[in-house]
C-alpha positions as CSV (number, residue, x, y, z in Angstrom):
1,M,86.3,87.6,54.4
2,S,87.6,84.6,52.4
3,D,85.4,83.0,50.3
4,V,86.4,79.5,51.9
5,K,84.5,78.9,54.8
6,P,86.9,78.7,57.6
7,N,87.1,75.7,60.3
8,Y,85.6,77.7,63.3
9,E,86.0,74.7,65.6
10,Q,90.1,74.9,64.7
11,L,90.0,78.6,64.6
12,A,88.5,78.8,68.1
13,Q,91.1,76.6,69.5
14,Q,93.9,78.6,67.7
15,I,92.2,81.7,69.2
16,K,92.8,80.6,72.8
17,L,96.7,79.7,71.9
18,W,97.1,83.0,70.5
19,G,95.6,84.7,73.5
20,Q,97.9,82.7,75.7
21,Q,101.1,83.8,73.5
22,L,99.9,87.2,74.1
23,G,99.8,87.3,77.7
24,F,96.2,86.4,78.4
25,S,95.9,83.9,81.5
26,E,92.7,82.7,79.7
27,V,90.4,83.1,76.9
28,G,86.7,82.1,76.3
29,I,84.1,82.7,73.5
30,T,80.5,83.4,74.0
31,D,77.4,84.8,72.4
32,I,76.1,87.9,72.9
33,D,72.8,87.1,74.3
34,L,72.5,89.2,77.9
35,T,68.9,89.4,78.1
36,K,68.4,88.0,81.4
37,H,70.7,90.5,82.8
38,E,68.7,93.6,81.5
39,A,66.4,93.9,84.6
40,Q,68.7,93.9,87.2
41,L,70.9,96.8,85.2
42,Q,67.6,98.7,84.9
43,R,66.9,98.2,88.6
44,W,70.5,99.4,89.3
45,L,70.5,102.6,87.1
46,D,66.8,103.2,88.7
47,A,68.5,103.0,92.0
48,G,70.9,105.7,91.3
49,Y,73.6,103.6,92.0
50,H,76.0,104.6,89.0
51,G,76.0,108.0,91.1
52,S,77.4,111.0,89.0
53,M,78.5,108.4,86.2
54,D,75.9,109.8,83.8
55,Y,77.4,107.6,80.6
56,M,76.1,104.6,82.5
57,A,72.5,105.8,82.1
58,A,73.0,107.6,78.9
59,H,73.8,104.4,77.1
60,G,71.0,102.5,78.8
61,M,70.5,98.8,77.6
62,K,73.2,99.1,74.9
63,R,75.4,98.0,77.4
64,A,73.7,94.6,77.5
65,R,73.5,94.3,73.9
66,P,76.4,94.1,71.8
67,S,75.1,94.4,68.6
68,E,73.9,97.5,69.3
69,L,76.8,98.7,70.5
70,V,79.0,97.1,67.5
71,P,76.6,96.2,64.9
72,G,77.3,92.7,63.1
73,T,78.7,91.3,66.1
74,Q,78.0,87.6,66.6
75,R,80.4,86.4,69.5
76,V,82.5,88.0,72.0
77,I,86.0,86.7,72.8
78,S,86.5,87.3,76.7
79,V,89.9,87.3,78.1
80,K,91.5,87.9,81.4
81,M,94.9,89.1,82.6
82,N,96.5,88.6,85.9
83,Y,97.9,91.8,87.6
84,L,99.2,90.7,91.1
85,P,102.8,91.6,91.3
86,P,105.5,89.5,93.4
87,D,105.9,90.9,97.0
88,S,102.6,92.8,96.6
89,G,102.7,93.5,100.3
90,F,98.9,92.9,100.8
91,A,97.6,95.3,103.1
92,K,100.5,96.3,105.1
93,N,100.0,100.3,104.0
94,L,96.4,100.1,105.6
95,K,98.0,99.3,108.9
96,N,100.3,102.4,108.5
97,N,98.2,105.8,108.5
98,E,101.1,107.8,107.5
99,K,101.4,105.8,104.2
100,A,99.3,106.2,100.8
101,Y,97.3,103.1,100.1
102,I,96.8,102.9,96.3
103,S,94.8,100.0,94.9
104,R,97.2,97.5,93.5
105,Y,95.8,97.3,89.8
106,A,97.2,101.0,89.4
107,L,100.5,100.5,91.3
108,G,102.0,99.8,87.5
109,R,101.2,100.7,83.8
110,D,97.8,101.6,82.6
111,Y,96.0,98.1,81.7
112,H,93.7,100.0,79.4
113,K,96.3,100.4,76.6
114,L,98.3,97.4,76.8
115,M,95.3,94.9,76.8
116,R,93.6,97.0,74.0
117,N,96.9,96.7,71.9
118,R,97.3,93.0,72.6
119,L,93.5,92.3,72.0
120,K,94.2,94.1,68.5
121,Q,96.9,91.8,67.7
122,L,94.8,88.8,68.6
123,G,92.1,90.3,65.9
124,K,95.1,90.6,63.5
125,K,96.3,87.1,63.8
126,I,92.4,86.2,63.3
127,E,92.4,88.2,60.1
128,Q,95.6,86.8,58.9
129,Q,94.1,83.4,58.9
130,V,90.3,84.1,58.0
131,G,90.6,87.1,55.7
132,D,88.9,90.7,56.5
133,Y,86.0,90.6,59.0
134,G,84.7,93.0,61.4
135,F,86.5,93.1,64.8
136,R,86.5,95.5,68.0
137,P,88.2,95.4,71.1
138,F,87.1,96.8,74.4
139,V,89.1,97.2,77.7
140,D,86.7,98.8,80.3
141,S,86.2,101.6,77.8
142,A,82.8,101.2,76.4
143,P,79.4,100.4,77.7
144,V,80.1,96.6,77.9
145,L,78.7,94.0,80.6
146,E,82.3,92.8,80.8
147,R,81.9,90.6,84.1
148,Q,78.5,89.1,82.9
149,L,80.3,88.2,79.5
150,A,83.4,86.8,81.2
151,E,80.9,84.5,83.1
152,K,79.1,83.7,80.2
153,A,82.3,83.1,78.2
154,G,83.3,80.2,81.4
155,L,86.0,82.3,83.0
156,G,84.6,82.6,86.5
157,W,81.7,83.6,88.5
158,R,80.3,87.0,89.8
159,G,81.2,87.4,93.4
160,K,79.0,89.1,95.9
161,H,81.1,92.1,95.5
162,S,80.0,92.2,92.1
163,L,83.5,91.5,90.7
164,L,84.8,88.2,88.6
165,I,86.0,85.2,90.7
166,N,87.9,82.4,89.0
167,K,88.6,79.4,91.7
168,E,92.3,79.2,90.1
169,A,93.1,82.9,90.1
170,G,90.8,84.6,92.7
171,S,90.0,88.0,91.4
172,W,93.3,89.8,90.8
173,F,92.8,90.0,86.9
174,F,91.9,92.5,84.6
175,L,89.3,91.5,81.9
176,G,88.7,92.6,78.1
177,E,86.6,91.8,75.1
178,L,86.9,91.2,71.4
179,F,83.8,91.9,69.7
180,V,83.9,89.6,66.5
181,D,81.4,88.9,63.4
182,L,82.2,85.1,63.1
183,P,79.9,82.8,64.1
184,L,82.7,80.7,66.4
185,P,81.6,77.9,68.9
186,I,81.0,79.4,72.4
187,D,82.4,77.7,75.6
188,D,80.2,76.6,78.4
189,E,78.9,79.1,80.8
190,N,79.9,79.1,84.4
191,T,77.8,77.2,86.7
192,F,80.2,77.2,89.7
193,E,79.1,79.4,92.5
194,G,81.8,79.7,94.9
195,C,80.6,82.2,97.4
196,G,78.4,80.0,99.1
197,K,77.3,81.9,102.3
198,C,80.3,83.7,102.7
199,V,79.5,87.7,103.2
200,A,82.9,88.6,104.2
201,C,83.1,91.4,101.2
202,I,79.8,92.7,102.3
203,T,80.5,93.1,106.1
204,L,83.9,94.4,105.8
205,C,83.4,96.8,103.0
206,P,84.6,99.9,104.7
207,T,81.5,102.1,103.7
208,G,78.9,99.4,103.5
209,A,79.1,100.2,99.3
210,I,77.8,96.5,98.7
211,V,74.2,96.9,99.7
212,E,73.2,93.4,98.9
213,P,74.8,90.6,97.0
214,Y,75.8,91.2,93.8
215,V,74.9,95.1,94.1
216,V,76.9,97.7,94.7
217,D,75.9,101.5,95.3
218,A,78.9,103.2,93.5
219,R,78.0,106.5,95.5
220,K,79.5,104.7,98.8
221,C,82.3,102.9,97.2
222,I,85.7,104.0,98.0
223,S,87.3,103.4,94.5
224,Y,84.0,105.5,93.0
225,L,84.7,108.4,95.4
226,T,88.5,108.5,95.0
227,I,88.3,108.0,91.0
228,E,85.1,108.5,89.4
229,H,83.6,111.4,91.5
230,Q,84.8,115.0,90.8
231,G,83.3,116.8,93.3
232,A,83.6,117.1,97.0
233,I,83.8,113.9,98.9
234,P,80.7,113.5,101.3
235,E,81.8,114.0,104.8
236,Q,80.1,111.0,106.1
237,Y,82.6,109.0,103.9
238,R,86.1,110.8,104.4
239,T,86.7,109.2,107.9
240,L,85.8,105.8,106.6
241,M,88.4,106.3,103.6
242,G,91.3,105.9,105.9
243,N,94.5,106.0,103.9
244,R,93.0,105.1,100.7
245,I,93.7,107.7,98.1
246,Y,93.2,105.7,94.8
247,G,91.1,103.1,94.5
248,C,90.0,100.4,97.5
249,D,90.9,96.9,97.4
250,D,89.1,95.5,100.7
251,C,86.4,93.3,99.1
252,Q,89.2,91.5,97.2
253,L,91.9,91.4,100.6
254,V,89.1,89.6,102.5
255,C,88.0,87.2,100.0
256,P,89.2,83.6,100.4
257,W,89.5,82.7,96.8
258,N,92.1,85.1,96.6
259,R,94.5,83.0,98.3
260,Y,94.7,81.3,94.8
261,G,95.7,84.6,93.0
262,Q,98.4,84.2,90.5
263,I,101.4,86.3,90.0
264,T,101.5,88.2,86.7
265,D,104.1,87.6,84.2
266,E,103.8,91.4,83.1
267,Q,106.4,93.5,84.5
268,D,104.9,96.6,83.5
269,F,102.4,95.5,86.1
270,H,104.9,95.7,88.9
271,P,104.5,98.7,91.2
272,R,106.7,101.9,90.3
273,T,109.2,103.2,92.9
274,Q,107.7,106.4,92.6
275,L,104.0,105.1,93.8
276,K,105.1,102.2,96.1
277,N,104.8,102.4,99.9
278,K,104.9,106.1,100.2
279,D,104.3,108.7,102.5
280,L,101.2,110.6,102.4
281,L,103.2,113.7,103.0
282,A,105.5,113.0,100.3
283,L,103.0,112.5,97.8
284,F,101.0,115.6,99.0
285,A,103.8,117.7,98.2
286,W,103.9,116.8,94.2
287,D,103.3,119.9,92.5
288,E,100.9,119.4,88.9
289,T,104.1,118.9,86.9
290,T,105.5,116.0,89.3
291,F,102.0,114.6,89.4
292,L,102.0,114.4,85.6
293,T,105.8,113.3,85.1
294,N,105.4,110.2,87.9
295,T,102.0,109.2,86.9
296,E,102.8,109.1,83.0
297,G,101.5,106.0,81.4
298,S,99.7,105.2,84.6
299,P,96.1,104.9,85.4
300,I,96.0,107.7,88.2
301,R,96.6,110.2,85.9
302,R,93.2,110.4,84.5
303,I,92.2,111.6,87.9
304,G,94.4,114.9,87.6
305,H,96.3,116.7,90.0
306,E,93.5,118.4,91.9
307,R,91.4,115.4,92.7
308,W,95.0,113.7,93.5
309,L,95.4,116.3,96.1
310,R,91.4,116.1,97.5
311,N,92.3,112.5,98.3
312,I,95.7,112.7,100.1
313,A,94.1,115.6,101.8
314,V,91.4,113.4,103.3
315,G,94.1,110.5,104.0
316,L,95.9,113.4,106.1
317,G,93.0,113.9,108.2
318,N,92.8,110.6,109.0
319,A,96.4,110.1,109.9
320,D,97.8,110.2,113.5
321,F,98.3,114.0,114.8
322,S,101.6,115.3,113.3
323,P,102.6,118.9,113.4
324,A,104.4,118.6,110.0
325,I,100.9,117.3,108.6
326,I,99.3,120.6,109.6
327,Y,102.0,122.5,108.4
328,A,101.5,120.9,105.0
329,L,97.9,121.2,105.0
330,E,98.0,125.0,106.0
331,D,101.0,125.6,103.2
332,K,98.9,124.0,100.8
333,R,95.7,125.5,101.2
334,K,97.1,129.2,99.7
335,T,97.5,127.7,96.2
336,V,94.9,125.2,95.7
337,S,91.2,125.1,94.3
338,D,88.4,125.9,96.5
339,M,87.0,122.1,96.1
340,V,90.5,121.2,97.4
341,N,90.6,123.5,100.0
342,E,87.3,122.1,101.4
343,H,89.2,119.1,102.1
344,I,92.1,120.7,103.5
345,E,90.1,122.4,106.1
346,W,88.0,119.5,107.1
347,A,91.7,117.6,107.6
348,L,93.0,120.3,109.7
349,T,89.8,120.0,111.7
350,Q,90.5,116.5,112.1
351,Q,94.2,117.0,113.0
352,H,93.4,120.0,115.7
353,D,90.9,117.6,117.3
354,K,93.8,114.7,117.5
355,Q,95.9,117.3,118.9
356,R,93.4,118.5,121.7
357,Q,92.8,114.7,122.5
358,K,96.6,114.1,122.9
359,L,97.2,117.0,125.1
360,R,94.4,116.0,127.2
361,K,95.8,112.6,127.5
362,T,99.0,113.8,128.2
363,A,97.3,116.2,131.0
364,R,95.7,113.1,132.4
365,L,98.9,111.0,132.4
366,I,100.5,113.9,134.5
367,R,98.1,114.2,136.8
368,I,98.2,110.4,137.7
369,V,102.0,110.4,137.8
370,E,101.7,113.6,140.3
371,K,99.3,111.8,142.5
372,G,101.5,108.7,142.9
373,L,104.3,110.8,144.0
374,P,105.6,111.1,147.5
375,R,105.0,114.5,149.0
376,D,108.7,115.2,149.5
377,A,109.5,114.1,146.1
């Protein structure tokens, strides 16, 4: 670092300007004291709410201690970037169980790389101003309490669904952090709590994953089940998943604050044609090569083809009865793993049950019609 001491007040303002120029919708600066969150984090881990995400427990309290993650860290620059695309369609696909519902954030380019590159650029701009110093960017890629840091940096408050909410932007945005070893002035912590008595996200969560305000049991969460969980999806949650094959937006869709969601300026976050508004059967037909090609640069690729088929099989089981679905499921089970086969067999059972129900309903209608016909008809 240069021997000349920087004017940190001016630098902080410059950092926020640079951040906006790099596409971040808001930038805040906070210190690294997260001690008040440690007890809640430990209770969450002790309850096993992290499910099979063993890395959560492995890092322990490092998540709440930035200076242990990156020694020398004095401040965290917290940023948010909007990802709501124009013509997002909202929940149209949820109402059509033949279509695949993919969480909005995953329909475009993988935000991890895009935001990390922008944060690196921000770090380099600071370096050009102050000389050599220590910085490290994070975008959902390390043990960081990003929502708590963002709240402390004044970017919003944690809603009862545990996501960050901003009163001017709702919750349709990504978060990222730049750890720095500079004693920058900090912003005021957010003190506005906009949820009030609203419990829409809690009551309308399909699987009841929000077990109490601000606490999510990941083991019940559809986002966890379809993305993080690597094994078989527990049967009690399969019907509740509906047609959600990658992530779930329900808690955000029902949040009143998302009427203020801001449209993204990033073209990369706009939905890709190969993913938007697609039939479950069309996506189920992808072989591994097609899957890898069509998800290149997408966050979806990280789950791999096997879990992709697993998730879609559940969606097909939840769809209305269709001979085409039964044919596709029976054809696929010849070539997939035992884990995927388990979900295909479940889906076939669901489809056959619906077929029988449809036949019974048709038979009842025929009897009703026959009883109403004249004898000489």
